[in-house]
C-alpha positions as CSV (number, residue, x, y, z in Angstrom):
1,M,-0.3,-0.1,0.0
2,K,1.4,3.9,-1.2
3,I,0.5,6.5,0.6
4,G,1.1,10.2,-1.0
5,I,2.8,12.8,1.7
6,I,2.5,16.6,1.0
7,S,2.9,19.9,2.0
8,D,2.8,24.0,1.5
9,T,0.6,23.6,-1.2
10,H,0.4,27.9,-0.1
11,D,-2.6,28.1,-3.1
12,N,0.4,26.9,-6.6
13,L,-2.8,25.7,-8.3
14,D,-0.3,24.9,-11.3
15,A,1.8,22.2,-7.9
16,I,-1.2,21.0,-6.9
17,E,-2.2,19.7,-10.3
18,K,0.9,18.3,-11.3
19,A,1.4,16.7,-7.5
20,V,-2.7,15.2,-8.3
21,S,-1.0,13.8,-11.3
22,I,2.2,11.9,-9.5
23,F,0.1,10.4,-6.9
24,N,-2.2,8.9,-9.3
25,E,0.1,7.8,-11.6
26,R,1.8,6.2,-8.8
27,G,-0.9,4.5,-7.2
28,V,-1.3,5.9,-4.1
29,S,-4.2,5.2,-1.6
30,T,-4.5,8.0,0.4
31,V,-2.8,11.4,0.3
32,I,-1.8,12.9,3.6
33,H,-0.9,16.7,3.7
34,A,0.7,18.5,6.4
35,G,-1.1,21.4,6.0
36,D,-0.7,25.7,4.5
37,L,-3.1,24.8,2.2
38,I,-3.9,27.9,2.7
39,S,-7.5,28.7,1.0
40,P,-10.4,26.5,-0.1
41,F,-10.3,27.2,-3.6
42,T,-7.4,24.5,-4.1
43,A,-10.2,22.1,-3.4
44,S,-11.5,22.2,-6.9
45,R,-7.5,20.8,-7.7
46,F,-7.1,18.2,-4.9
47,K,-10.9,16.4,-6.2
48,D,-9.0,14.4,-9.3
49,L,-7.2,12.0,-6.5
50,D,-8.4,8.9,-7.3
51,G,-7.9,7.9,-3.1
52,E,-8.6,9.3,0.5
53,F,-7.6,12.6,0.8
54,L,-6.6,13.7,4.2
55,A,-5.1,16.9,6.0
56,V,-3.9,19.0,8.9
57,F,-3.5,22.6,9.2
58,G,-0.8,24.5,9.0
59,N,0.2,28.0,10.1
60,N,-0.9,30.4,8.0
61,D,-3.9,28.7,6.6
62,G,-6.7,31.1,6.1
63,E,-11.0,30.2,6.2
64,K,-10.2,27.6,8.7
65,D,-14.5,27.1,9.0
66,V,-14.8,26.6,5.1
67,L,-11.3,25.0,4.6
68,K,-13.6,21.8,7.1
69,E,-16.4,21.8,4.7
70,R,-14.6,21.6,1.9
71,F,-11.8,19.3,3.1
72,S,-11.3,16.3,6.1
73,I,-8.6,18.4,7.5
74,A,-7.8,18.5,11.7
75,D,-5.3,20.3,13.6
76,F,-3.7,17.2,14.4
77,R,-4.8,13.6,12.9
78,E,-3.9,10.2,14.0
79,V,-3.8,7.9,10.9
80,E,-3.3,4.3,10.6
81,C,-3.1,2.7,6.8
82,G,-1.4,-0.7,5.6
83,G,-1.6,-1.3,9.4
84,K,1.0,1.2,10.1
85,K,0.1,3.9,12.7
86,I,0.7,7.9,11.4
87,A,0.9,10.9,13.0
88,V,0.4,14.4,11.1
89,Y,1.0,18.0,11.8
90,H,2.2,20.7,10.2
91,G,5.4,21.2,12.6
92,T,5.8,24.4,14.5
93,I,5.5,23.0,17.9
94,E,9.0,20.9,17.8
95,A,8.5,20.0,21.0
96,F,4.8,18.9,20.5
97,V,6.8,16.7,16.9
98,D,9.4,16.0,19.4
99,S,6.7,14.1,22.3
100,M,5.3,12.2,19.1
101,V,8.8,10.9,18.1
102,K,9.7,9.6,21.7
103,S,6.3,8.1,22.1
104,R,6.7,5.2,20.2
105,K,3.3,5.4,20.1
106,Y,3.6,6.3,15.7
107,D,5.4,4.0,13.2
108,V,5.3,7.4,11.1
109,V,5.0,11.2,11.7
110,V,4.5,13.3,9.2
111,R,5.2,17.0,9.7
112,G,5.7,20.3,7.4
113,H,6.6,23.2,7.8
114,S,9.8,23.7,7.2
115,H,10.0,23.8,3.9
116,S,12.6,20.9,3.7
117,P,12.1,17.9,2.8
118,L,12.9,15.1,5.6
119,S,13.2,11.6,6.0
120,S,14.9,10.3,8.6
121,I,14.6,7.4,11.5
122,E,14.0,8.7,15.2
123,D,14.1,6.6,17.8
124,G,12.7,3.9,16.1
125,V,10.2,6.1,14.2
126,L,10.1,7.4,10.6
127,V,9.9,10.2,10.6
128,I,9.2,12.7,6.6
129,N,8.3,16.0,6.0
130,P,7.5,15.7,2.2
131,G,9.0,19.9,1.3
132,E,7.2,22.3,-0.7
133,A,5.0,21.6,-3.3
134,C,4.7,25.1,-3.8
135,G,8.4,25.6,-4.7
136,Y,8.4,29.0,-3.4
137,L,10.9,29.0,-0.7
138,T,13.1,26.9,-1.7
139,G,12.8,27.1,-6.0
140,K,11.9,23.2,-5.6
141,R,8.9,21.2,-5.6
142,T,8.7,17.9,-3.9
143,V,6.7,15.7,-2.7
144,C,6.3,12.0,-0.7
145,I,4.9,8.9,-1.8
146,L,5.0,5.7,1.2
147,D,4.6,2.2,0.6
148,L,4.3,1.3,3.4
149,K,4.0,-2.7,3.2
150,D,8.7,-2.3,2.8
151,M,8.4,1.4,4.9
152,R,10.2,2.7,2.3
153,E,10.7,6.8,1.2
154,E,10.6,8.0,-2.0
155,I,11.0,12.3,-1.4
156,I,9.9,13.2,-5.8
157,E,11.0,16.6,-7.2
158,F,8.7,17.8,-9.7
């Protein structure tokens, strides 16, 4: 089972469309957005996903009530996919991210916010930041695909 991980789209509609295309081509069953969708109008670009879409709020998201109407979105999420327990949080409070890792309650901790791709094992927990899909800060648009069967992740630049 493969899941797609995306973050920090910041209303970049072209980047969202390309990311959706990548996720559909790779056959992901679920896409997790780690925050900073920004505006509700981005929902129209995510509607073409073949799989389930789950998201968390980021520090720049506006119109939260309307975002809740358009997306399955929360401040923090616990997701079970492919027998793995996944925590999803945008990542503005480092101590909270650290506590999720140290709890060893999760197989995977997904975060965003830094706009820098990261994949590391910390205290036996896979920590993934897909980087920024928008490409605004780093000049690189990235997403991640995680194969839950073998816990292999791939950061894809597009």
